[in-house]
Phi, psi and omega in degrees: 000136176299134182299341182258009180290330182236163176257126181270113179292325178297322178294318180298315181296331181283339185248338186291145186236030181269164177252327180244309183286113186097015178300327172228132177231130179240131180244133179234123179301326180204121179220177175290296181210134176296323178293328178295316178296316181298323181296314180296318180296316181299315179299324182281357176101015178302143183289154174303138180102351178298135183239136177242126182238138178237143173287314178223138171252134178266339179230037179296152180219155175250203180298150177060023177074012181289151180291134175247116181294121186231070185276172179301134177110346181262175171258120179229111183213161175227147179238133175268125176238158176222060186290148176269082184204160180279150180305324186288356175244013185289345182295344178294338179297322180300318182292328177293318178295314179304316178298318182296319176297318179299315181292333178290319191253343187294335182289349185269012179076019180268134180279064185277135177222166178251147177241130178298137002267337192210025182259146176253119191236152168223115180052047179065018172245142188280121177261334181185185181205169183230135177231127178248128177234139186237136170255111186237160176206122178053049176065016178240140178278121173278320177203158174227132180250132176253117174257127183233132175232128179228127177282117185249279183261017180289148174262155181300329181291348178286343185258153175303145183304323187289347181243005186297331181276000183247357184234164174208171179222162179299321180300318181292321184288325186248355175069020178206155178277156187236155174283111178292329179299318178292318178297315179301312179305311180293321178298316180296325175293315179297319181292322179296320177302316181284328176297322174298321177298317178297320181294335179277001177085016181266052182295325182294328175293316179299311183301319180295319179294320177298316181299325181292336181267353180286121177276354186281326184289139184085005179256154162281129187225162169243131181240121181258110178262182181297328187243346189203160176245131180239145173234140180177194177257126176289115188259326188193175172240127176291169180298335181267008178094357181292146176273126178269120185241132175260113182282173182298333178272013181072000176292140181254128179228160176243133180242121184279329182208146179167168173273126183254130178240124177282127185260343181200179173291169178298141181275000000 
């Protein structure tokens, strides 16, 4: 068996240096969805920082309930959080995860950038994505689930033919397989650091760092929302995470959610 075929939970626990994130880690060789398991555990009172990792997800999903291909070789995990914050500012969590992924992988010479609202990109090809799910009651967050997917040792043949020119993996980029246990451990450490920054009330610092990593700003983009398609230049990100778009008629609008497609290099 290839040493990188499986994820060693013992290896993760032996090298991770976090205090809260990863306080409990559960590994499943094959499950439906890490977020589904995380939700059940959160409702049952699992502590903040509990992490669920899957070798393969059979019903993984992305934004808007879309299927997320989670084949053998990738990193598929969820983190349970219980932040003291209102639901309408929870989008900052997405930016925190993006920064943590960047800090985990940027040292490897990868030209990693983030695409609004939740994609992890390398040279306009998707390396991974982030999914946030919130359990609320009376305007209070009971739990928040972070779903993270990163293509690591996957082969291009693992993906459907129609998207192979739009995705990439660390194995393809670097020409070698990687230890997912080491990547997961470093990611959890990076996320805990930035989550501690968040707990200190330094949201503006996090937001500023996230904007600097966004490859979307300054580009002509197409944004597909539930009811309409917009084209324009991505000018900024509002405090609530909305994309500020300058349309061809110079009208300025803010879009809180949608699929963003980069149409050109930065202007």
